[in-house]
C-alpha positions, -999 to 999 in steps of 0.1 A, spaced: 23 151 -77 14 129 -46 43 111 -28 48 94 6 75 113 26 88 104 56 95 136 78 110 120 112 111 85 129 75 69 124 61 100 109 53 98 72 22 110 52 12 117 15 19 151 4 17 172 -28 51 178 -38 67 192 -72 67 165 -100 103 156 -109 120 169 -140 142 149 -160 176 163 -160 203 155 -189 209 119 -189 179 112 -169 144 100 -174 110 103 -156 90 72 -151 51 69 -146 56 44 -114 31 14 -117 42 -5 -87 65 -1 -57 74 -30 -33 81 -23 3 112 -39 18 129 -41 54 148 -12 45 122 9 40 108 -1 72 140 8 89 144 40 75 107 48 84 114 36 122 147 55 123 167 23 129 185 23 96 224 27 101 226 51 71 205 76 94 232 74 123 261 75 94 249 107 78 243 91 44 205 95 49 186 121 65 147 133 69 125 139 50 130 111 31 110 98 -2 113 58 -2 109 33 -25 137 15 -45 117 -18 -59 98 -3 -88 84 -8 -122 68 18 -145 68 34 -181 91 61 -193 70 94 -197 100 117 -203 135 118 -212 163 147 -205 188 159 -229 213 133 -242 189 104 -237 174 83 -266 140 95 -269 131 59 -280 128 51 -241 94 70 -241 66 45 -236 89 17 -225 83 -5 -196 111 -6 -173 126 -11 -139 160 4 -126 192 -4 -106 190 12 -71 227 17 -67 240 49 -87 277 52 -84 297 83 -90 311 68 -123 345 81 -116 362 59 -90 379 25 -92 349 8 -81 328 22 -106 353 21 -135 357 -19 -127 319 -24 -126 313 -23 -90 293 10 -89 272 -7 -62 300 -4 -38 310 30 -49 318 51 -14 299 83 -31 272 64 -44 233 73 -40 209 49 -35 173 55 -51 150 60 -18 175 52 3 208 72 3 222 106 -7 191 121 -10 178 107 -42 141 104 -42 125 71 -44 94 57 -62 68 59 -35 52 86 -59 34 91 -90 67 99 -108 104 92 -102 133 105 -119 166 83 -124 194 81 -149 188 63 -180 219 46 -175 200 26 -147 172 13 -166 166 -22 -174 137 -27 -199 110 -52 -191 98 -75 -218 63 -83 -223 63 -114 -203 75 -96 -171 42 -76 -157 45 -46 -135 39 -70 -104 71 -90 -112 89 -60 -127 90 -46 -91 102 -76 -80 133 -77 -102 154 -57 -73 148 -83 -45 153 -111 -69 186 -99 -82 197 -98 -46 185 -132 -43 202 -145 -75 233 -129 -69 233 -149 -33 227 -181 -52 256 -174 -77 278 -169 -46 267 -201 -33 276 -217 -62 252 -247 -60 240 -269 -89 225 -301 -95 234 -329 -68 243 -299 -45 225 -295 -12 218 -258 -2 204 -245 30 186 -211 35 181 -195 66 151 -171 68 116 -173 53 114 -138 36 112 -126 -1 149 -130 -7 149 -165 11 120 -173 -11 131 -160 -43 167 -174 -40 152 -209 -32 135 -210 -65 166 -195 -84 185 -226 -66 158 -252 -73 157 -241 -110 194 -248 -112 189 -282 -101 199 -279 -62 182 -296 -33 170 -267 -13 160 -264 23 145 -238 44 148 -231 79 125 -204 95 107 -196 127 69 -190 118 47 -214 108 29 -192 86 56 -185 66 68 -220 63 33 -230 54 36 -207 26 69 -218 13 54 -253 13 26 -237 -9 53 -229 -34 63 -263 -37 93 -262 -13 92 -294 4 123 -293 27 112 -267 51 123 -267 86 123 -252 120 157 -251 140 142 -278 159 136 -302 131 163 -293 107 179 -327 94 212 -336 103 224 -338 68 256 -323 49 250 -287 33 272 -278 5 265 -239 9 243 -221 35 228 -188 27 217 -168 56 190 -144 48 177 -137 82 177 -106 104 187 -128 135 222 -120 149 227 -156 161 224 -170 125 256 -159 109 275 -183 133 249 -210 128 254 -207 90 290 -216 96 286 -245 122 263 -259 98 279 -258 64 301 -284 50 340 -283 54 351 -267 23 315 -252 15 304 -217 12 286 -193 33 269 -164 20 254 -136 40 227 -113 26 205 -108 58 213 -79 82 203 -80 118 196 -47 140 223 -55 163 260 -69 155 265 -105 148 294 -125 151 312 -157 137 345 -174 149 370 -170 124 388 -199 136 362 -221 125 359 -204 91 394 -210 87 398 -244 101 367 -256 78 383 -240 49 349 -222 41 343 -192 16 323 -167 30 308 -140 6 286 -108 17 261 -95 -8 251 -58 -9 227 -50 -38 213 -66 -68 230 -44 -96 250 -75 -112 221 -95 -113 195 -73 -125 192 -83 -163 196 -120 -155 167 -117 -130 145 -102 -159 156 -128 -182 149 -156 -157 113 -140 -149 105 -134 -186 115 -173 -194 92 -183 -167 118 -205 -147 108 -185 -115 74 -165 -112 76 -141 -84 42 -129 -81 28 -152 -56 50 -135 -31 30 -103 -31 2 -107 -5 -17 -74 -10 -15 -43 -31 -23 -8 -13 -22 28 -21 0 55 -9 -24 64 18 -16 29 35 20 28 32 23 46 67 3 19 85 23 -11 65 56 3 74 46 8 110 38 -30 110 1 -30 103 -7 -60 80 -36 -53 53 -68 -71 62 -70 -87 28 -34 -97 26 -24 -134 19 4 -152 34 33 -139 9 60 -118 23 56 -89 3 35 -59 2 29 -37 -31 19 -2 -34 1 11 -66 8 49 -63 -18 58 -90 -46 48 -62 
């Protein structure tokens, strides 16, 4: 089958590789859509910390935001899965440690991550093999495009859960990428007053086009109290700004990662009695995200600016934007092209 393989920093190509086999407990999925994200770009460039820490090494098969149809099942898997449309969890725990047995497999020390960590091949290929236990079936109302946005949506939903905002609360989200825009839509659906702060006028214009009225730059941000702040940016200075802007007794959620260390003053954290939460992975929010998409309260599909084939993945990960791309932050891949 055809798969996109990264052999070294900034070196990737489409190769003919052996198709996956469904081992016991696993399924093989015919991939229909894959989303590209910042983690993929960092693994492609060689900047991702997992490469330095030994959790990932070249060659790499990327792709962890995906949807498709189950084509084969391994021993011990219900054959009723065959032909079902699905997406799946990225974070695959060992199943035995205290984190896994307490429902926190996404922070398992020995976890693998599809297309990211531990040598588990990702979905930038015609097929991918994953554990049946990681699958989340997709109803008819969630098409392949939305299905490949479940994983980033689940990250955004967990950030909104941690912010604990509802009707009458004011939420500020820092950044203007896919996680930011999905979080804004989830929080708005819960009745919160949502504000976004970004830098690029292009991305801010797109946010306004989604019906988000309170969209600002750092220079135009109004001086109003924020009950919670979500930092979904990659700017090293913004975690401290999030803490500065949140109301005393409020909540700060950190889901963005910068390329260099960022700092906060824990004296401010303590003296303002602020609750700070970090978010890693969407695992606990996947099922709820599928349900919210299916119910129509959030439609993630406008975030996709273009869909390309496997042959164009290297250029996109290298920073090239497809010529026909819209304003949205997300590029999708159809491996069947």
